[in-house]
C-alpha positions as CSV (number, residue, x, y, z in Angstrom):
1,X,0.2,-0.1,0.0
2,X,1.2,3.6,-0.7
3,X,2.6,5.8,1.9
4,X,3.0,9.6,1.8
5,X,0.8,12.4,1.6
6,X,-2.6,11.6,-0.3
7,X,-5.8,13.2,-1.1
8,X,-9.0,10.4,0.2
9,X,-12.2,9.7,-1.1
10,X,-14.5,8.2,1.1
11,X,-17.9,6.7,-0.2
12,X,-21.3,5.9,1.4
13,X,-23.2,3.8,-1.1
14,X,-26.9,3.4,-1.1
15,X,-29.4,1.9,-3.6
16,X,-30.5,4.9,-5.3
17,X,-27.8,7.7,-4.5
18,X,-23.9,7.3,-3.0
19,X,-22.6,10.1,-1.2
20,X,-18.9,10.8,-1.3
21,X,-16.4,13.6,0.2
22,X,-12.9,14.5,-0.6
23,X,-10.2,15.1,1.9
24,X,-7.0,16.4,1.8
25,X,-3.8,14.9,3.1
26,X,-4.4,16.4,6.2
27,X,-8.1,15.7,6.7
28,X,-9.6,18.7,5.9
29,X,-13.2,18.1,4.3
30,X,-12.7,19.8,0.1
31,X,-15.7,18.8,-1.4
32,X,-18.6,16.7,-1.1
33,X,-20.6,14.4,-4.1
34,X,-23.5,13.0,-4.9
35,X,-24.5,10.7,-7.9
36,X,-25.8,7.4,-8.7
37,X,-25.0,4.4,-10.5
38,X,-25.1,6.4,-14.2
39,X,-23.1,9.1,-13.3
40,X,-20.0,7.6,-11.7
41,X,-17.8,8.4,-15.0
42,X,-19.4,11.8,-14.4
43,X,-17.9,11.9,-10.8
44,X,-14.5,10.1,-11.0
45,X,-13.6,12.8,-13.5
46,X,-14.8,15.6,-11.1
47,X,-13.0,14.4,-8.7
48,X,-9.4,13.8,-10.5
49,X,-10.2,17.5,-11.8
50,X,-10.5,18.4,-8.2
51,X,-7.7,16.6,-6.7
52,X,-5.3,18.0,-9.2
53,X,-6.5,21.5,-8.8
54,X,-5.7,21.5,-5.0
55,X,-2.7,19.0,-5.8
56,X,-1.4,22.4,-7.3
57,X,-1.2,24.1,-4.0
58,X,0.1,21.2,-2.1
59,X,3.5,21.3,-4.2
60,X,1.5,19.0,-7.1
61,X,0.2,16.3,-4.5
62,X,-1.9,13.8,-7.4
63,X,-2.0,10.7,-5.0
64,X,-5.3,9.7,-3.7
65,X,-7.1,6.5,-2.6
66,X,-10.7,5.7,-2.3
67,X,-12.3,4.1,0.6
68,X,-15.4,2.4,0.0
69,X,-18.2,0.9,3.1
70,X,-19.2,-2.4,2.0
71,X,-17.5,-2.3,-1.4
72,X,-18.9,-5.6,-2.5
73,X,-22.6,-4.3,-1.5
74,X,-24.2,-1.7,-2.6
75,X,-21.0,-0.1,-3.2
76,X,-20.0,-2.8,-6.3
77,X,-20.9,-0.8,-9.4
78,X,-18.6,1.9,-7.9
79,X,-15.6,-0.6,-7.0
80,X,-15.7,-2.0,-10.3
81,X,-15.7,1.6,-12.4
82,X,-12.6,2.6,-9.8
83,X,-11.0,-0.6,-10.5
84,X,-10.9,-0.4,-13.9
85,X,-9.5,2.8,-13.9
86,X,-6.7,1.3,-12.1
87,X,-7.3,3.0,-9.0
88,X,-6.4,2.2,-5.3
89,X,-9.7,0.6,-3.7
90,X,-10.2,0.1,-0.2
91,X,-13.3,-1.8,1.5
92,X,-14.0,-0.2,4.7
93,X,-15.5,-2.6,7.0
94,X,-18.8,-0.9,8.4
95,X,-17.6,-2.3,12.0
96,X,-14.9,0.7,11.7
97,X,-17.2,3.2,10.6
98,X,-20.0,2.7,13.6
99,X,-16.8,2.4,15.9
100,X,-15.8,5.9,14.4
101,X,-19.3,7.2,15.1
102,X,-19.2,6.2,18.4
103,X,-16.1,7.8,19.6
104,X,-17.3,11.5,18.4
105,X,-19.1,14.0,21.1
106,X,-22.4,13.9,18.3
107,X,-23.6,10.9,17.0
108,X,-25.3,12.1,14.2
109,X,-26.2,9.6,11.5
110,X,-25.7,11.4,8.1
111,X,-24.9,10.4,4.6
112,X,-21.9,13.0,4.1
113,X,-21.0,12.1,8.1
114,X,-20.7,8.6,6.6
115,X,-18.5,9.3,4.1
116,X,-16.0,11.4,5.9
117,X,-15.7,8.8,8.2
118,X,-15.1,6.5,5.5
119,X,-12.8,8.3,4.1
120,X,-10.7,9.2,7.9
121,X,-10.7,5.4,8.4
122,X,-8.6,5.4,5.3
123,X,-6.0,8.4,6.1
124,X,-6.0,7.7,9.8
125,X,-6.6,3.9,10.4
126,X,-4.6,1.6,12.6
127,X,-2.2,0.0,10.9
128,X,-2.8,-3.2,12.7
129,X,-6.2,-2.8,11.0
130,X,-5.9,-4.7,7.3
131,X,-8.1,-3.0,4.8
132,X,-8.8,-4.6,2.1
133,X,-7.6,-3.9,-1.4
134,X,-9.4,-4.6,-4.4
135,X,-7.6,-7.2,-6.9
136,X,-8.6,-9.7,-9.8
137,X,-8.3,-12.6,-7.3
138,X,-11.1,-10.7,-4.9
139,X,-13.2,-10.0,-8.5
140,X,-13.0,-13.9,-8.6
141,X,-13.6,-14.7,-5.4
142,X,-16.9,-12.9,-5.7
143,X,-18.5,-14.3,-8.1
144,X,-17.5,-17.8,-6.5
145,X,-19.0,-16.6,-3.3
146,X,-22.2,-15.8,-5.2
147,X,-22.4,-19.3,-6.9
148,X,-21.5,-20.4,-3.9
149,X,-24.7,-18.8,-1.6
150,X,-26.9,-20.0,-4.8
151,X,-26.1,-23.8,-4.2
152,X,-26.2,-23.3,-0.8
153,X,-29.7,-22.4,-1.3
154,X,-30.7,-24.9,-3.8
155,X,-29.1,-27.6,-1.3
156,X,-31.4,-26.4,1.9
157,X,-34.3,-26.9,-0.7
158,X,-33.7,-30.2,-1.1
159,X,-32.9,-30.7,2.2
160,X,-35.7,-30.1,3.4
161,X,-38.0,-31.5,-0.2
162,X,-36.3,-35.0,1.2
163,X,-37.2,-34.7,4.8
164,X,-41.0,-33.9,4.0
165,X,-41.0,-37.0,1.2
166,X,-39.1,-39.0,4.3
167,X,-41.9,-38.5,6.1
168,X,-44.6,-38.8,3.2
169,X,-43.2,-42.3,2.4
170,X,-43.2,-43.2,6.5
171,X,-47.1,-42.3,6.6
172,X,-48.0,-43.8,3.2
173,X,-46.4,-47.0,3.0
174,X,-45.8,-50.2,5.6
175,X,-42.0,-51.1,4.2
176,X,-41.2,-48.2,1.4
177,X,-38.1,-50.3,1.4
178,X,-39.6,-53.0,-0.8
179,X,-40.5,-50.6,-3.3
180,X,-37.2,-49.0,-3.1
181,X,-34.8,-51.5,-3.4
182,X,-31.3,-48.9,-3.5
183,X,-29.8,-48.1,-0.2
184,X,-29.8,-44.4,-1.3
185,X,-33.7,-43.9,-1.4
186,X,-33.6,-40.5,-3.0
187,X,-30.9,-41.2,-6.0
188,X,-32.6,-40.9,-9.8
189,X,-32.6,-44.5,-10.4
190,X,-35.0,-44.9,-7.1
191,X,-36.9,-41.6,-7.8
192,X,-38.0,-43.8,-11.1
193,X,-38.5,-46.5,-8.7
194,X,-41.0,-44.8,-6.7
195,X,-43.0,-42.8,-9.6
196,X,-43.0,-46.3,-11.9
197,X,-44.9,-47.8,-8.1
198,X,-47.1,-44.4,-8.1
199,X,-48.2,-44.2,-11.3
200,X,-51.3,-45.1,-11.8
201,X,-52.0,-43.7,-8.3
202,X,-54.8,-40.4,-8.2
203,X,-55.3,-40.0,-4.6
204,X,-53.4,-37.2,-2.7
205,X,-50.4,-38.1,-1.0
206,X,-49.6,-40.1,-4.0
207,X,-50.1,-36.6,-5.9
208,X,-47.8,-34.9,-3.7
209,X,-45.2,-37.4,-3.7
210,X,-44.8,-37.5,-7.7
211,X,-44.3,-33.4,-7.1
212,X,-41.9,-33.6,-4.9
213,X,-40.1,-36.2,-6.9
214,X,-40.2,-34.1,-9.8
215,X,-39.0,-31.1,-7.7
216,X,-36.1,-33.3,-6.2
217,X,-34.6,-33.9,-10.1
218,X,-35.0,-30.4,-10.8
219,X,-32.9,-29.3,-8.3
220,X,-30.1,-32.0,-8.6
221,X,-30.2,-30.7,-12.4
222,X,-29.8,-26.9,-11.1
223,X,-27.2,-28.1,-8.7
224,X,-25.1,-29.5,-11.1
225,X,-25.6,-26.6,-13.2
226,X,-24.0,-24.4,-10.6
227,X,-20.9,-26.6,-10.0
228,X,-20.4,-26.8,-13.5
229,X,-20.3,-22.7,-13.3
230,X,-17.5,-23.1,-10.6
231,X,-15.5,-25.2,-12.6
232,X,-15.5,-22.8,-15.4
233,X,-14.1,-19.8,-13.2
234,X,-10.8,-19.4,-14.3
235,X,-8.6,-19.7,-10.7
236,X,-5.5,-21.3,-10.4
237,X,-5.9,-21.5,-6.2
238,X,-9.2,-24.0,-7.3
239,X,-7.0,-26.4,-9.4
240,X,-4.3,-26.3,-6.3
241,X,-7.1,-27.1,-4.2
242,X,-8.9,-29.7,-5.9
243,X,-5.4,-31.8,-5.5
244,X,-6.2,-32.2,-1.4
245,X,-8.0,-35.9,-1.3
246,X,-11.5,-35.3,-0.8
247,X,-11.6,-31.8,-1.9
248,X,-14.6,-31.0,-5.0
249,X,-14.8,-28.3,-7.1
250,X,-17.4,-26.9,-4.8
251,X,-15.3,-27.4,-1.5
252,X,-12.2,-25.5,-3.3
253,X,-14.7,-23.2,-4.5
254,X,-15.8,-22.5,-0.8
255,X,-12.6,-22.3,0.7
256,X,-11.6,-19.7,-2.0
257,X,-15.1,-17.5,-1.9
258,X,-14.2,-17.4,2.0
259,X,-10.3,-16.7,1.9
260,X,-10.5,-14.4,-1.4
261,X,-7.0,-13.9,-1.5
262,X,-3.9,-15.6,0.1
263,X,-1.9,-12.4,0.1
264,X,-3.8,-11.1,2.9
265,X,-2.2,-13.1,5.1
266,X,1.1,-12.8,6.5
267,X,1.3,-16.4,8.2
268,X,-0.6,-18.8,9.0
269,X,-1.5,-17.7,12.1
270,X,-3.1,-14.8,10.6
271,X,-5.2,-16.8,8.4
272,X,-5.9,-19.5,11.4
273,X,-7.6,-16.5,13.0
274,X,-9.5,-15.1,10.2
275,X,-10.7,-18.7,10.4
276,X,-11.9,-19.3,13.5
277,X,-9.4,-21.7,14.3
278,X,-6.6,-19.6,16.2
279,X,-7.9,-20.4,19.8
280,X,-8.6,-17.8,22.9
281,X,-6.1,-16.9,25.2
282,X,-7.2,-16.7,28.5
283,X,-4.5,-15.5,31.1
284,X,-4.6,-13.2,34.6
285,X,-1.3,-12.2,35.9
286,X,-2.5,-12.2,39.7
287,X,-3.9,-15.6,39.1
288,X,-1.0,-17.0,37.8
289,X,1.1,-15.2,40.5
290,X,-1.1,-16.7,43.3
291,X,-1.6,-20.2,42.1
292,X,0.2,-22.4,44.1
293,X,2.3,-25.4,42.7
294,X,1.6,-28.9,43.1
295,X,5.3,-30.3,43.9
296,X,5.5,-34.2,44.3
297,X,7.8,-36.5,44.8
298,X,11.3,-37.0,43.4
299,X,12.1,-40.1,41.9
300,X,15.6,-41.4,41.9
301,X,17.1,-39.1,38.9
302,X,15.8,-36.3,41.7
303,X,13.1,-34.9,39.3
304,X,9.9,-33.8,40.5
305,X,7.0,-36.2,40.0
306,X,3.3,-34.5,39.1
307,X,0.8,-36.0,41.8
308,X,-1.9,-34.8,39.3
309,X,-2.1,-36.9,36.0
310,X,-0.9,-34.3,32.9
311,X,-4.1,-33.6,30.9
312,X,-3.9,-32.6,27.2
313,X,-4.5,-28.4,26.5
314,X,-7.8,-27.8,25.3
315,X,-8.4,-25.3,22.5
316,X,-11.1,-23.1,23.2
317,X,-13.8,-22.5,21.0
318,X,-13.3,-19.3,19.1
319,X,-16.7,-17.4,18.4
320,X,-15.3,-15.2,15.9
321,X,-14.3,-15.3,12.2
322,X,-15.3,-16.8,9.0
323,X,-18.2,-19.5,10.4
324,X,-18.5,-21.1,7.2
325,X,-15.0,-21.4,6.2
326,X,-14.1,-23.4,9.8
327,X,-17.3,-25.4,9.2
328,X,-15.8,-26.5,5.3
329,X,-12.6,-27.4,6.7
330,X,-14.0,-29.3,9.2
331,X,-16.4,-31.6,7.3
332,X,-13.1,-31.8,4.5
333,X,-11.5,-33.4,8.1
334,X,-14.2,-35.7,8.7
335,X,-14.6,-37.0,5.2
336,X,-10.3,-37.7,5.6
337,X,-12.0,-40.5,8.0
338,X,-14.8,-42.1,5.9
339,X,-14.1,-45.0,3.1
340,X,-12.4,-44.3,0.8
341,X,-10.7,-41.7,2.9
342,X,-6.4,-40.7,4.1
343,X,-5.4,-43.6,6.7
344,X,-2.7,-40.8,8.1
345,X,-6.0,-39.0,9.5
346,X,-7.2,-42.1,11.1
347,X,-4.1,-42.4,12.6
348,X,-4.1,-38.8,13.9
349,X,-7.5,-39.0,15.3
350,X,-7.0,-42.4,17.3
351,X,-3.4,-40.5,18.4
352,X,-5.6,-38.1,19.4
353,X,-8.3,-40.2,21.3
354,X,-5.7,-41.5,23.0
355,X,-4.4,-38.6,24.4
356,X,-7.6,-37.5,25.8
357,X,-9.0,-35.6,23.0
358,X,-12.9,-36.1,21.9
359,X,-13.7,-37.0,18.2
360,X,-14.9,-33.1,17.9
361,X,-11.8,-31.6,18.8
362,X,-9.1,-34.1,17.0
363,X,-10.9,-32.9,14.1
364,X,-10.8,-29.6,14.9
365,X,-7.0,-30.5,14.9
366,X,-6.9,-32.3,11.9
367,X,-9.0,-29.4,10.4
368,X,-6.2,-27.1,11.3
369,X,-3.5,-28.9,9.7
370,X,-5.3,-28.7,6.7
371,X,-5.9,-25.0,7.2
372,X,-2.0,-25.1,7.6
373,X,-1.3,-26.7,4.7
374,X,-3.3,-25.0,2.3
375,X,-1.9,-21.5,3.1
376,X,1.5,-23.3,2.0
377,X,0.1,-24.4,-0.8
378,X,-1.4,-21.5,-2.1
379,X,1.6,-19.1,-1.0
380,X,4.0,-21.5,-3.1
381,X,1.6,-22.4,-6.0
382,X,2.3,-26.1,-5.7
383,X,0.0,-28.8,-5.5
384,X,-0.2,-31.5,-2.6
385,X,2.2,-33.9,-3.8
386,X,3.7,-37.1,-2.6
387,X,7.7,-36.6,-1.8
388,X,9.8,-38.8,0.8
389,X,12.6,-37.4,3.0
390,X,16.3,-37.8,3.2
391,X,17.2,-41.5,3.2
392,X,13.8,-42.5,2.2
393,X,12.6,-41.6,5.8
394,X,9.6,-39.5,6.5
395,X,10.3,-35.9,8.0
396,X,8.6,-35.2,11.1
397,X,7.1,-31.6,10.6
398,X,5.2,-33.1,7.4
399,X,1.9,-35.2,7.1
400,X,2.2,-38.5,5.8
401,X,-0.1,-40.0,3.5
402,X,-0.3,-43.9,2.5
403,X,0.2,-44.3,-1.5
404,X,-2.4,-47.0,-1.8
405,X,-5.9,-46.2,-0.9
406,X,-7.5,-48.0,1.9
407,X,-10.4,-48.4,4.1
408,X,-10.4,-46.3,7.4
409,X,-10.8,-49.7,9.4
410,X,-8.6,-52.1,7.3
411,X,-5.5,-49.0,7.8
412,X,-6.3,-49.2,11.8
413,X,-6.3,-52.9,11.9
414,X,-3.3,-53.3,9.9
415,X,-1.5,-51.2,11.6
416,X,-0.6,-48.1,10.2
417,X,3.5,-48.5,10.6
418,X,3.4,-51.4,8.4
419,X,1.2,-49.8,6.0
420,X,3.9,-48.1,2.5
421,X,4.1,-44.4,3.7
422,X,5.3,-41.1,2.0
423,X,5.3,-37.9,3.1
424,X,3.7,-35.1,1.9
425,X,5.7,-32.3,1.7
426,X,2.7,-29.5,1.6
427,X,1.1,-29.9,5.3
């Protein structure tokens, strides 16, 4: 991000009209603007002329930054236009402007005042708070986010239809499994069986069931079309993520729609915090100083023995961060435990369970490992691949995966140490 003296234009977008202000490099209000989506070009032209005129009085300063509140909401059109002009555009969260309003003496709510707060957030913002700069990757992630949200709506509707149908099956038939011979009673072949069975029925419930079955078929087609569109989005990051076991196009699109651009994160810990997997710090200096240390008996070597059994360190639940991203990674980690999954995941979960972790906590830790691996994969532009360490040994700081696809329970029974293993140098 550019440093030094620069003019700041803050924009408070709305449905019909957008309100903007121009601030000097010292925070002085110079001019206000009001425009709609059809007058964005005229606003941009006026703002550039005003910056050039005021810049002549300030030793020719013409650098500028645009700050837009909720740039991907009502401000999407000004954002895209300014980005096409290769301007530096920053997305200012509404939480920052609201915090700035509460810090003022007069808590007035006005459109131009809100635009001033947006501009001042850009001009005087805390360097610890990183404002999102609009980039082509973020533009692509917004397209993915739209596709992901639409697909999730269809999936919820399909689930509701299936639950309703299951209840109708239970009330209408004594044993509907005799009619539908497939394990998945809502697969296409099972739906065809049920429709053939009810083709001569004219009662109310049979008619409703047939309509719901047709609805499920149409929803499946729509979901497939959205997944196909996700695959058509040109994104190198999605292709990299698809190399992870059990990571489909839809899962990769969900992850990238939440991360947006990996360049926003300097290290994997910041990505974990953003995802809500960084853990919560809860400490008290006073409590620690007054806490009595329990000292046990000394053994033969003179070392202290603890009276209590050593417990594992629990990772406190963090309610912050991207909930959808956290849930996606958790479900991906769970899929590694199923049939045809990742035996190393089974080994890791089994080890954590023996240490005293619950199944949920163990899966959360495996999901965090996946998140760290995703960070380095996207940073290095390297796909998930298998590699061996020096002298054919597995390095201690990498996750190892079996070369063959084995059932999870089979791996446990055969003792994972006996399975031929190679190491993944990414995760």
